[in-house]
SERO-4910 file (N, C-alpha, C, O; in steps of 0.05 Angstrom, whole numbers):
BEGIN
 pado doro    nc1    nc2    nc3   cac1   cac2   cac3    cc1    cc2    cc3    oc1    oc2    oc3
  Met    A    266   -362   -172    253   -345   -153    251   -350   -134    243   -374   -134
  Gln    A    253   -341   -106    251   -349    -79    220   -349    -77    204   -336    -91
  Asn    A    213   -366    -57    183   -363    -46    192   -355    -11    209   -363      5
  Tyr    A    163   -330    -13    170   -317     17    140   -318     27    121   -323     13
  Gly    A    139   -314     52    114   -315     64     96   -339     62    107   -360     54
  Thr    A     69   -340     69     51   -372     68     26   -358     57     19   -335     63
  Lys    A     12   -378     40    -10   -367     20    -35   -380     44    -30   -399     58
  Ala    A    -50   -372     43    -85   -371     53   -100   -379     34    -92   -370     12
  Lys    A   -116   -392     32   -141   -397     13   -160   -383     24   -169   -387     47
  Val    A   -169   -360      7   -192   -346     10   -208   -343    -10   -200   -328    -28
  Gly    A   -230   -355    -11   -249   -352    -29   -233   -368    -53   -219   -387    -46
  Asp    A   -233   -363    -77   -227   -378   -106   -194   -364   -108   -180   -363   -129
  Thr    A   -189   -356    -90   -156   -351    -99   -140   -352    -71   -150   -356    -49
  Glu    A   -106   -345    -75    -98   -349    -51    -85   -320    -48    -81   -306    -67
  Ile    A    -79   -312    -19    -68   -288    -17    -42   -296      5    -47   -309     25
  Asn    A    -19   -287     -2      4   -288      5     10   -261     27      7   -237     24
  Ile    A     20   -275     49     31   -260     76     46   -259     82     44   -276    100
  Tyr    A     73   -248     83     95   -256     93    100   -239    122     95   -215    125
  Thr    A    108   -255    138    111   -243    164    139   -247    182    154   -266    176
  Glu    A    146   -232    202    172   -236    215    165   -220    241    146   -205    243
  Gly    A    186   -226    264    181   -206    285    166   -221    303    160   -244    297
  Ser    A    159   -213    324    135   -224    349    135   -198    360    151   -179    358
  Gly    A    107   -201    375     93   -179    388     66   -181    401     52   -198    391
  Asp    A     55   -168    417     26   -168    420      8   -149    403    -17   -146    406
  Val    A     23   -136    385      6   -113    357     22   -123    334     46   -125    332
  Thr    A      2   -129    318     16   -139    286     18   -106    270      1    -89    276
  Leu    A     32   -102    260     41    -83    241     31    -94    209     47   -103    192
  Val    A      9    -91    206     -2    -95    177      5    -83    150    -14    -71    139
  Phe    A     30    -83    138     35    -71    122     15    -76     96     11    -99     89
  Met    A      0    -50     80    -19    -56     61     -5    -43     42      8    -22     48
  Ala    A     -6    -58      6      1    -53    -14     -5    -20    -26    -27    -12    -18
  Gly    A      7     -3    -41     -1     19    -60     -2      6    -80     12    -14    -86
  Ser    A    -22     16    -94    -27     13   -124     -7     -5   -146     13      9   -150
  Gly    A     -6    -22   -156     19    -30   -169     36    -35   -159     56    -37   -173
  Val    A     38    -38   -136     71    -49   -123     75    -82   -131     59    -98   -121
  Gly    A     87    -88   -141     94   -110   -154    100   -135   -130     86   -154   -125
  Cys    A    120   -130   -121    127   -147   -100    128   -133    -67    148   -125    -55
  Pro    A    101   -131    -58    105   -119    -27    120   -132    -10    135   -118      3
  Gly    A    119   -162     -7    137   -174     11    166   -159     12    176   -156     35
  Leu    A    177   -152     -7    202   -147    -10    207   -116    -15    229   -105    -12
  Glu    A    184   -103    -21    181    -77    -29    184    -57     -3    196    -36     -4
  Tyr    A    174    -65     13    170    -58     45    195    -58     68    199    -44     88
  Lys    A    207    -78     57    225    -90     79    246    -67     88    250    -65    112
  Pro    A    258    -52     73    269    -30     88    258    -12    113    272      3    126
  Leu    A    234    -14    115    225      1    135    219    -22    161    227    -20    184
  Tyr    A    200    -49    149    192    -65    171    207    -84    184    198    -98    202
  Arg    A    242    -86    171    254   -100    182    265    -87    207    273   -100    226
  Arg    A    266    -63    206    276    -40    230    252    -46    248    259    -50    271
  Leu    A    232    -47    246    210    -54    260    203    -81    277    189    -83    297
  Ser    A    217   -101    265    206   -127    270    226   -136    292    229   -160    297
  Tyr    A    246   -112    309    251   -118    333    228   -123    358    225   -140    375
  Asn    A    212   -100    350    198    -97    369    167   -104    367    153   -104    388
  Tyr    A    156   -111    338    135   -117    332    129   -137    321    149   -148    312
  Lys    A    112   -148    318    101   -176    292     89   -162    267     70   -147    269
  Ile    A    106   -169    238    101   -151    227     84   -177    202     90   -201    202
  Ala    A     69   -167    189     50   -182    169     54   -163    140     53   -138    143
  Val    A     58   -171    117     54   -156     99     31   -167     76     38   -186     62
  Ile    A     16   -160     73     -7   -171     60      0   -167     28      6   -145     21
  Glu    A     -1   -183     13      0   -181    -23    -30   -187    -29    -41   -209    -23
  Lys    A    -40   -169    -39    -67   -174    -45    -69   -190    -71    -48   -194    -83
  Ala    A    -94   -200    -81    -94   -212   -106    -95   -197   -130   -109   -178   -136
  Gly    A    -71   -215   -146    -61   -201   -163    -32   -179   -154    -22   -160   -166
  Tyr    A    -26   -188   -135      4   -174   -125     23   -195   -112     14   -214    -99
  Gly    A     47   -192   -116     65   -210   -105     62   -242   -106     57   -248   -130
  Leu    A     62   -262    -92     53   -281   -102     33   -296    -93     34   -320    -88
  Ser    A     10   -276    -89    -13   -281    -89    -26   -290   -114    -15   -286   -135
  Gly    A    -47   -301   -114    -62   -313   -135    -80   -292   -151    -79   -268   -144
  Asp    A    -96   -300   -172   -105   -273   -187   -128   -263   -175   -136   -280   -159
  Ala    A   -143   -241   -175   -168   -227   -166   -188   -244   -170   -185   -249   -194
  Thr    A   -204   -255   -163   -234   -266   -169   -260   -258   -164   -282   -267   -171
  Thr    A   -253   -231   -143   -277   -214   -139   -270   -186   -149   -248   -179   -158
  Glu    A   -295   -169   -145   -286   -144   -158   -275   -125   -142   -285   -120   -120
  Arg    A   -258   -115   -149   -235    -96   -129   -247    -75   -112   -233    -56   -109
  Thr    A   -271    -74    -99   -283    -55    -90   -269    -55    -56   -260    -76    -48
  Ala    A   -269    -34    -39   -259    -31    -16   -264    -51      7   -248    -57     24
  Glu    A   -297    -62      3   -304    -86     24   -285   -109     13   -268   -120     28
  Asn    A   -288   -112     -9   -275   -145    -19   -248   -141    -15   -234   -162    -15
  Leu    A   -237   -122    -13   -195   -121     -6   -201   -126     18   -195   -149     26
  Val    A   -214   -108     39   -212   -113     66   -218   -142     79   -204   -153     95
  Glu    A   -246   -152     65   -252   -171     82   -228   -201     68   -223   -221     81
  Glu    A   -219   -197     46   -199   -215     34   -176   -212     57   -167   -231     70
  Ser    A   -168   -191     59   -145   -184     76   -145   -199    105   -127   -211    116
  Arg    A   -174   -194    113   -181   -205    140   -180   -231    140   -169   -243    158
  Ala    A   -190   -242    124   -204   -274    124   -170   -288    120   -165   -308    133
  Ala    A   -148   -276    102   -127   -292    102   -107   -284    121    -84   -295    121
  Leu    A   -113   -263    141    -97   -263    167   -102   -282    190    -87   -293    206
  Lys    A   -132   -282    186   -143   -297    207   -139   -328    199   -132   -344    215
  Ala    A   -145   -334    168   -137   -367    163   -110   -374    179   -109   -393    195
  Leu    A    -82   -357    172    -61   -359    186    -56   -351    212    -34   -344    220
  Asp    A    -80   -353    228    -78   -341    257    -65   -321    265    -55   -320    288
  Ile    A    -65   -303    247    -52   -277    255    -76   -255    262    -88   -240    247
  Leu    A    -80   -258    290   -105   -241    295   -102   -221    310    -80   -217    320
  Pro    A   -126   -203    315   -124   -168    315   -115   -177    346   -113   -200    356
  Pro    A   -109   -148    358   -107   -128    355    -77   -113    325    -52   -113    328
  Tyr    A    -91   -105    302    -73    -91    287    -65    -65    290    -78    -50    304
  Val    A    -48    -59    280    -37    -32    268    -37    -32    235    -21    -46    224
  Leu    A    -53    -17    222    -52    -17    200    -28      2    186    -25     24    195
  Val    A    -13     -6    165      6      7    152      1     12    121     14      0    104
  Pro    A    -18     28    116    -35     29     86     -7     41     78      8     51     95
  His    A      1     41     43     16     62     34     -3     64      3    -14     47    -11
  Ser    A      0     99      3    -16    102    -20    -45     90    -26    -63     92    -10
  Tyr    A    -48     81    -46    -80     72    -55    -93     60    -25   -113     71    -17
  Ser    A    -83     40    -11    -91     27      8    -99     46     30   -112     36     48
  Gly    A    -94     67     30   -107     84     50   -139     88     52   -153     92     72
  Phe    A   -146     84     29   -180     79     25   -187     57     39   -207     58     52
  Glu    A   -171     34     37   -183      5     52   -178      8     80   -195     -2     95
  Ala    A   -153     22     92   -148     20    120   -166     42    133   -170     39    157
  Ile    A   -177     60    121   -198     79    129   -223     60    138   -229     57    162
  Trp    A   -234     50    120   -254     29    110   -252     10    128   -272      1    139
  Trp    A   -224     -2    133   -222    -27    157   -232    -13    180   -255    -15    188
  Ala    A   -211      5    193   -207     15    222   -239     26    232   -248     28    255
  Asn    A   -249     32    212   -281     48    220   -301     29    218   -321     31    232
  Thr    A   -297     10    200   -318    -14    205   -315    -38    224   -334    -53    231
  Tyr    A   -287    -42    234   -278    -63    254   -268    -44    277   -245    -49    285
  Pro    A   -278    -27    288   -255    -10    311   -241    -32    326   -217    -32    331
  Asn    A   -259    -51    335   -242    -66    352   -213    -89    349   -199   -103    363
  Glu    A   -218    -79    321   -194    -96    307   -166    -80    297   -144    -86    289
  Val    A   -177    -58    301   -155    -33    291   -143    -10    317   -156      4    332
  Lys    A   -121    -12    317   -106      1    348   -101     30    337   -110     50    348
  Ala    A    -84     29    315    -79     57    302    -76     53    268    -80     32    256
  Val    A    -69     74    260    -56     75    230    -36     90    228    -35    112    239
  Leu    A    -12     79    212     11     92    212      8     94    181     14     76    166
  Gly    A     -1    117    175     -4    127    140     22    128    122     33    150    120
  Leu    A     31    112    110     56    112     91     53    129     69     50    116     48
  Asp    A     52    152     66     42    172     48     15    158     33     13    157      9
  Met    A     -5    148     52    -31    141     43    -47    152     28    -47    176     31
  Gly    A    -62    145     12    -90    169      7   -109    172     16   -122    156     30
  Phe    A   -114    197      9   -137    210     26   -161    214      5   -159    223    -18
  Pro    A   -188    204     18   -215    208      1   -218    243    -13   -227    248    -36
  Asn    A   -207    264      9   -206    280     -4   -192    293    -25   -199    314    -37
  Met    A   -169    278    -27   -151    278    -53   -164    270    -74   -165    284    -94
  Met    A   -175    246    -71   -188    229    -98   -214    245    -97   -225    242   -119
  Lys    A   -227    260    -82   -259    273    -94   -242    299   -112   -252    309   -132
  Ala    A   -220    306   -103   -216    331   -112   -202    329   -135   -198    350   -147
  Gln    A   -192    306   -147   -183    294   -166   -211    285   -190   -212    287   -214
  Ala    A   -229    276   -173   -252    271   -190   -265    289   -203   -275    285   -225
  Ala    A   -264    308   -192   -276    336   -198   -261    351   -219   -272    371   -230
  Gln    A   -233    341   -227   -223    359   -252   -221    334   -268   -216    341   -292
  Ile    A   -223    308   -265   -210    289   -282   -238    271   -286   -244    256   -268
  Pro    A   -253    273   -306   -277    257   -311   -274    227   -313   -252    218   -318
  His    A   -294    213   -309   -288    187   -300   -278    178   -330   -260    161   -331
  Glu    A   -287    189   -353   -285    172   -376   -253    176   -385   -240    159   -396
  Lys    A   -246    202   -379   -218    204   -387   -205    191   -366   -183    186   -375
  Lys    A   -206    183   -341   -192    171   -323   -195    141   -329   -178    125   -321
  Lys    A   -215    134   -344   -211    103   -352   -195    100   -379   -183     80   -386
  Ala    A   -197    128   -397   -178    127   -423   -147    127   -411   -128    117   -424
  Met    A   -144    138   -388   -107    144   -376   -100    110   -365    -78     98   -363
  Val    A   -131     99   -357   -119     70   -345   -113     51   -372    -94     35   -374
  Glu    A   -128     55   -390   -118     41   -417    -98     47   -427    -89     32   -444
  Lys    A    -84     69   -421    -64     77   -438    -40     71   -420    -18     68   -430
  Ser    A    -45     68   -389    -19     58   -368    -22     28   -381      0     19   -388
  Arg    A    -48     11   -386    -49    -18   -388    -31    -24   -416    -18    -45   -413
  Ala    A    -28    -14   -436    -21    -20   -454     10    -12   -457     23    -20   -476
  Leu    A     17      3   -440     40      5   -432     66     -8   -418     90     -8   -423
  Met    A     46    -22   -395     57    -37   -375     62    -61   -394     85    -69   -392
  Lys    A     45    -76   -410     46    -97   -430     69    -95   -448     83   -115   -455
  Lys    A     72    -74   -455     96    -66   -471    123    -67   -458    143    -76   -470
  Ile    A    124    -57   -428    151    -53   -409    147    -93   -404    168   -105   -408
  Ala    A    130   -104   -399    127   -132   -392    145   -147   -408    155   -167   -399
  Lys    A    150   -140   -435    166   -163   -452    195   -158   -457    210   -166   -475
  Arg    A    201   -138   -428    235   -131   -420    246   -130   -446    259   -150   -451
  Gly    A    245   -109   -468    258   -101   -482    273    -73   -475    284    -65   -455
  Leu    A    270    -61   -499    285    -29   -497    274    -11   -482    286      5   -467
  Leu    A    244    -11   -486    230      5   -474    229      2   -440    225     22   -426
  Asp    A    234    -28   -428    245    -34   -403    260    -20   -395    256     -6   -375
  Lys    A    278    -20   -407    314    -13   -399    315     18   -394    328     28   -376
  Leu    A    294     35   -417    292     65   -419    279     75   -392    286     96   -380
  Leu    A    258     58   -383    237     62   -360    244     57   -334    232     68   -315
  Arg    A    266     37   -333    274     24   -311    272     34   -287    259     26   -268
  Asn    A    289     59   -290    283     70   -261    258     85   -251    257     94   -228
  Arg    A    237     87   -272    208     92   -265    193     72   -258    173     76   -246
  Thr    A    200     47   -264    190     18   -256    198      6   -243    199     15   -220
  Val    A    211    -22   -247    218    -41   -236    239    -30   -214    242    -43   -194
  Asn    A    253     -6   -217    275      5   -192    265     32   -187    283     49   -186
  Ala    A    243     39   -183    231     67   -179    241     70   -152    245     93   -144
  Ser    A    246     43   -132    251     54   -103    279     48   -100    289     50    -78
  Asn    A    296     39   -124    320     37   -117    331     14   -102    354     12    -93
  Leu    A    312     -1   -101    317    -26    -86    338    -44   -101    355    -55    -88
  Leu    A    337    -46   -123    355    -66   -138    388    -50   -140    408    -65   -145
  Asn    A    392    -22   -135    411    -13   -132    423    -14    -99    447    -17    -94
  Gly    A    411    -13    -86    417    -11    -61    426    -40    -47    429    -61    -59
  Asn    A    431    -33    -15    439    -56      0    417    -69     23    421    -83     43
  Glu    A    394    -59     14    373    -73     31    360    -95     27    344   -104     42
  Leu    A    368   -108      1    356   -136     -4    383   -146    -12    402   -132    -22
  Thr    A    382   -178     -6    402   -196    -11    401   -197    -44    381   -191    -57
  Asp    A    423   -205    -55    422   -212    -88    398   -235    -93    385   -234   -114
  Glu    A    396   -248    -79    374   -268    -83    352   -247    -88    345   -241   -111
  Glu    A    341   -237    -66    319   -226    -63    314   -201    -86    292   -194    -94
  Lys    A    337   -190    -92    337   -173   -119    324   -187   -138    306   -178   -152
  Lys    A    337   -218   -138    328   -231   -165    300   -240   -160    287   -244   -180
  Thr    A    291   -243   -138    261   -249   -132    243   -225   -141    224   -225   -156
  Tyr    A    256   -205   -126    238   -184   -131    229   -173   -160    206   -167   -165
  Glu    A    251   -171   -178    249   -170   -207    235   -188   -214    219   -180   -230
  Glu    A    233   -216   -208    219   -233   -221    185   -228   -223    168   -226   -240
  Val    A    187   -226   -196    158   -216   -184    148   -194   -194    127   -198   -207
  Tyr    A    155   -170   -193    151   -149   -208    137   -156   -238    115   -148   -246
  Tyr    A    152   -168   -247    146   -166   -281    124   -191   -284    109   -193   -304
  Arg    A    124   -207   -265    100   -218   -267     69   -210   -259     47   -221   -262
  Asn    A     76   -191   -249     51   -173   -240     45   -146   -255     22   -136   -258
  Ile    A     65   -137   -262     63   -110   -279     42   -104   -299     37    -83   -310
  Ala    A     31   -126   -302     -1   -126   -322    -21   -133   -315    -41   -137   -330
  Ser    A    -20   -137   -283    -46   -147   -264    -71   -134   -270    -73   -110   -265
  Glu    A    -89   -146   -280   -117   -135   -281   -125   -130   -263   -146   -116   -265
  Ala    A   -117   -136   -234   -128   -130   -209   -118    -94   -202   -134    -78   -192
  Val    A    -88    -88   -213    -87    -62   -210    -98    -44   -231    -98    -20   -227
  Phe    A   -106    -52   -249   -120    -30   -269   -154    -31   -256   -164     -9   -253
  Glu    A   -167    -51   -251   -193    -46   -236   -188    -30   -215   -200     -9   -213
  Glu    A   -170    -35   -199   -169    -12   -170   -167     10   -176   -177     28   -161
  Ser    A   -155     17   -200   -150     44   -214   -179     56   -223   -185     79   -216
  Ile    A   -195     39   -239   -224     47   -249   -238     54   -221   -248     77   -219
  Leu    A   -240     40   -202   -249     42   -180   -239     56   -155   -243     49   -132
  Ala    A   -223     76   -163   -210     87   -144   -230    106   -125   -233    107   -101
  Glu    A   -245    121   -149   -259    142   -142   -284    137   -121   -290    153   -103
  Glu    A   -298    112   -127   -320     97   -112   -302     88    -88   -313     94    -67
  Asn    A   -287     80    -85   -272     62    -61   -263     83    -41   -265     77    -17
  Ala    A   -252    108    -47   -247    130    -35   -277    142    -23   -276    150      0
  Ala    A   -301    142    -36   -324    154    -20   -332    133     -4   -346    138     15
  Lys    A   -322    102    -10   -336     86     20   -320     88     31   -322     72     50
  Ala    A   -303    100     32   -281     99     53   -292    123     69   -298    121     93
  Glu    A   -295    148     53   -304    169     73   -331    170     79   -340    191     88
  Ser    A   -351    147     75   -378    146     76   -371    136    104   -392    140    117
  Thr    A   -355    126    119   -352    115    145   -340    131    164   -334    123    186
  Gly    A   -336    156    155   -324    181    174   -302    181    171   -289    167    155
  Tyr    A   -293    200    189   -257    204    192   -248    185    208   -266    173    220
  Leu    A   -220    176    213   -214    155    224   -218    162    257   -209    183    265
  Lys    A   -229    146    271   -233    148    298   -211    136    316   -212    141    340
  Cys    A   -193    122    306   -169    114    320   -145    128    322   -144    146    306
  Pro    A   -126    126    337   -102    143    332    -90    137    308    -89    114    298
  Ala    A    -78    163    295    -71    158    268    -42    169    269    -36    185    287
  Phe    A    -20    162    249     -5    183    251      4    179    215      6    157    203
  Phe    A     10    210    203     12    210    171     42    221    162     52    243    166
  Ala    A     54    199    149     80    207    143     72    217    113     58    200    101
  Val    A     77    235    103     76    253     78     91    261     68    108    275     77
  Ser    A     88    252     39    119    260     21    109    285     10     89    298     17
  Asn    A    127    290     -9    133    311    -29    117    307    -51    120    327    -67
  Met    A    103    291    -59     85    281    -81     71    300   -105     48    305   -101
  Arg    A     78    306   -121     63    324   -132     33    313   -138     26    289   -141
  Ser    A     19    333   -139    -15    330   -135    -22    331   -168    -12    347   -185
  Pro    A    -43    305   -174    -52    307   -198    -72    324   -205    -86    319   -225
  Val    A    -76    349   -188    -92    369   -193    -82    393   -184    -65    395   -168
  Lys    A    -94    412   -197    -85    440   -188    -95    454   -161    -82    471   -148
  Ser    A   -124    442   -155   -132    452   -132   -131    447   -104   -142    458    -85
  Leu    A   -110    424   -106   -106    416    -79    -78    403    -80    -73    388    -99
  Thr    A    -56    407    -58    -33    397    -59    -34    375    -43    -52    373    -26
  Trp    A    -14    354    -47    -14    327    -40    -14    330     -6    -28    318     10
  Gln    A      4    350     -2      6    348     36    -16    368     41    -23    364     64
  Gln    A    -30    388     31    -50    398     37    -69    382     43    -81    387     64
  Ala    A    -75    362     29   -100    346     35    -92    329     59   -106    331     79
  Ala    A    -75    316     59    -62    303     87    -71    328    116    -88    324    133
  Lys    A    -58    345    113    -61    353    134    -87    370    134    -87    385    154
  Asp    A   -107    374    119   -139    370    115   -149    350    136   -158    355    158
  Tyr    A   -144    325    122   -161    304    137   -149    303    165   -166    301    184
  Ala    A   -113    303    174   -109    300    196   -123    324    220   -125    318    244
  Ala    A   -130    346    211   -140    367    226   -165    353    229   -173    357    252
  Lys    A   -182    337    215   -210    331    219   -208    309    238   -226    308    255
  Cys    A   -183    284    237   -188    266    255   -167    266    278   -157    246    288
  Asn    A   -163    289    283   -141    295    302   -110    269    302    -99    256    320
  Gly    A   -106    270    278    -79    258    269    -60    269    273    -60    293    278
  Glu    A    -37    254    273     -9    268    270      8    266    248     22    246    243
  Val    A      5    295    229     21    292    207     46    299    208     50    320    221
  His    A     64    289    198     89    296    184     99    303    156     96    284    140
  Leu    A    107    320    150    114    326    121    143    320    113    160    324    129
  Phe    A    150    311     86    178    302     91    184    315     57    166    321     41
  Asp    A    208    316     55    216    330     26    234    307     12    257    305      3
  Glu    A    216    293     13    213    257      1    194    250    -14    171    256    -10
  Gly    A    205    233    -36    184    217    -51    165    199    -46    159    196    -22
  His    A    150    182    -64    123    168    -48    140    147    -40    130    130    -26
  Met    A    165    145    -45    177    113    -44    196    119    -14    216    105     -8
  Met    A    186    139      0    204    147     21    219    129     36    244    130     37
  Tyr    A    200    104     53    201     76     62    235     66     51    252     59     66
  Ala    A    238     66     27    262     54     19    283     79     22    305     69     22
  Phe    A    283    106     25    299    126     22    312    129     53    336    127     60
  Ile    A    287    135     67    292    142     98    276    124    120    261    134    136
  Pro    A    280     98    118    274     75    132    276     80    166    259     75    184
  Asp    A    308     94    167    311     95    200    294    118    210    283    117    232
  Lys    A    292    138    195    272    157    211    248    153    213    235    161    233
  Leu    A    237    139    193    211    127    191    205    113    211    184    116    225
  Ala    A    224     95    215    221     73    235    216     85    268    199     79    285
  Ser    A    240    103    267    246    111    298    212    131    306    197    126    326
  Met    A    208    148    289    183    165    290    158    145    297    145    148    317
  Phe    A    153    123    274    135    103    277    130     88    315    111     82    329
  Ser    A    162     87    319    161     67    340    155     89    367    147     78    388
  Asp    A    159    109    368    160    136    387    124    134    383    110    127    402
  Phe    A    115    140    363     82    144    362     74    121    380     62    121    401
  Leu    A     82    100    365     60     69    381     66     73    408     49     70    425
  Glu    A     93     81    413    101     75    441     82     91    459     68     79    476
  Lys    A     81    114    455     58    129    468     27    134    464     10    148    476
  Thr    A     26    116    441     -8    106    433    -16     86    448    -33     89    466
  Leu    A     -3     63    440    -16     35    450    -15     30    484    -25      9    493
***
């Protein structure tokens, strides 16, 4: 298994950060829930941006090559650990946050709590507090916990890499099709797979799921994003009937004067339309920064 990135000691664990490119502003990629190997997962997009910007891909505790989580997976702890790791490696502000999925809550909390650090947010199908609020209204917390436990049991079975793993391969380790395409080298594909299975049953991921409602509320408590924001939004199916995924994004963008773009692509669109996303992100940053 190839090593990539650099580890920073943060509290009682280590946070791995992969970097490439250069520039006055750092694009900080923040992983979605359960993304086993962030340092390679987002490569199709960040390699197209690293010609003009410095890239930093944070692997939260329990993700990628980072150590296990040793603190509660609250929005505050997630952000403070990311900030500490970046600064320990002398990757200093200003930042443009690039949150995918769950890390949208972290990005909102970060940008609003430390406005002098964050120049803009590029939402990569990021999660929004209004979507989580709608979900919480329809899915009681106890039912959510039961769903998480069911997922935990399934992931532990898949981690054994038997028949179930083979049957679900294109919905798990190869959901973004990176193992079939040419965005990763053969060596990177091997590393990606090994790191994915290492983290598939990470306790940090399950704890984040349990705390999703609480972390969304904490993000919301800081107000709407106040910095420039671009939201790339997929056609992902909403977990609730009362609010579609794309409508949640449009509603949030209207409140913070964000730029929203809807795509007929799935949640992992960064692996399928990286050229289009890189071009749109670059255009937004050129007129904003």
